[in-house]
C-alpha positions, 0 to 999 in steps of 0.5 A, a space after each residue: 697364698 703361700 705367703 699368707 700361710 707362712 705369715 700366719 704360722 709365724 705371727 705367734 712367734 714360732 712355728 710348731 714342729 711336728 712330733 716324731 709320731 707325726 713324722 713317722 705317720 706322714 712318711 708311711 702315709 707318703 710311701 705307701 698310701 699314695 702308691 695305690 692312688 697313683 695314675 698316669 697322665 695320659 698326655 705326660 711324657 712317660 705315656 707318650 714315650 710308651 705310645 711311641 714304643 707302641 708305634 715301633 712295635 706295630 711298624 715292626 709287626 706290619 713288616 715282620 708278620 707278612 714276611 713270616 707267613 711267606 717264609 716260615 723260616 724267617 725267624 730261624 734265619 734272623 734269631 734277633 728278630 724272634 727275640 724282639 717279637 717275644 719281648 713285644 708279647 711282654 710289652 703288650 701285656 704290661 701295656 694292658 696293666 698300665 692301661 688300668 693305671 693311665 687316666 683319661 680325658 672326659 670332656 676335657 677333665 682328667 679322670 683319675 678315679 681307678 673304678 672310672 678308669 677300669 670301667 672306661 677301658 673295659 
């Protein structure tokens, strides 16, 4: 189909160039207009990596929290584990926000409408 479009555009002998105003409008639309319409693919590489980090956080919590309940000085002995635990709070807070920008699959169809995503996650 791109060949047909290219051939039809060149049949008149030359292609029409975009004016300076049209170029500025295209640049403005591409940089700011698409930002709010951005959604992540739930099966994409970034989301898979993000979910893998969630699994690591859950494994850490499954081990560290029971030990902390038994030994209250656990984080005092191992301060780097306390730092990891505090970083996880930021991870989970950002994950909550990121969920509202992640599409979902409904009966095999990818839904990327922000209103439908918000209702789905709420």
